[in-house]
N, C-alpha and C positions, 0 to 999 in steps of 0.2 A: 530375553523374551520371557514373558510370564504367561502360563496357560490359564485360560478361563473356560467355564462351562455354562451352557444354557440348559436349564431343566424346565420341564413342562408337566403340569398336572391338570387333568381334565376334571373339573368339579361339576356339580349339577347346574349351577348358574353361570359359570364362566370357566375360562382357561387361565390358569396362573402361570406366569413365566418368572423364573428366577435365574439371574445371571450373576455368577460368583467366581471366585478364584478356584482353580483346581487344586487337588492335593490337600494336604493337612491345613493349609491356609484357609480353605473353604469349608472345613469340617463343621464349624459353628453354624454357618448358613444352611448347609445341607441337613443338619440335624433338625431343622425346623420344617423340612419338607414332609409331605404326607407319603404314605406307603405306596401310593400309585404314581408318584413322580418318576419321570424317566429323563435321562440325559439325552438331548437330541442333537447337540452341536458342541464342538470345542474350537477354540481359536487361541493363537499365541499373539501377544502384543508387547510392544516395548514400553507403552505408557497406558495409563488409565484412559486418556482421551482416545488413543488408537484402538483400545479394546472396545470402547463405547461406539466409535465410528463403525467398526466392523459388525458389532451387534446390531446397530441401527440398519446397516446395509442388509444384513441377513434377514431382519424382520421387514424390510422394505418400507422403512419409516422416514427415509430421507437422511439429511445430515443430523448428526448428534450435536446438540449445543454443548459448548465448553463453558461450564459455570465458573471454574477457577483456573486461572492461567497455569497454576502449578500442576494441573492435571495433564498438561502437555509435556511435562518433564519426564524423561525416561525413568522407569523403575530403577532404583539403585541396586547395588549388589547385595543389599540386606535381604533378609527373608521377606517374601511378599507380604506376610501378615504385618511386619514392621512397617513396610512401605505404606500400606493402606491405612494404618492407624492415623496417619496425618492427612489422608486424602478425604474427599467428600463422601466416599463410600461406594459400594457397588449397588447399582439400581436393581430393583427386583420388579 
C-alpha cells in the first residue's frame, strides 16, 4: 500500500486541490504548493486507480475514470517514485 495526500490552498478566486504521493516521493509536487497550503486528508492504496477512486469518493465526484488499464495494476515493490514514473501521473 502506498500513502497519498490531499492538499488544499484557498486562493482569492478559487480553491486548489493537489493529490500526490506522501513522503519523499511527493516532495517535488509539494514544493510547488503555496505557503498557505494544508494537508486535509491521507489515504493508502494498492494502485493508482484505487487511490483515484478513493480521492473521487472523498470529493463526492462519483466514480474515477480509468484512463490506462495499467493504472489498475498494483504498485510494485519498487519505490513509489519509480512506480509513478511509468504511470499517467497524479492529478492535481
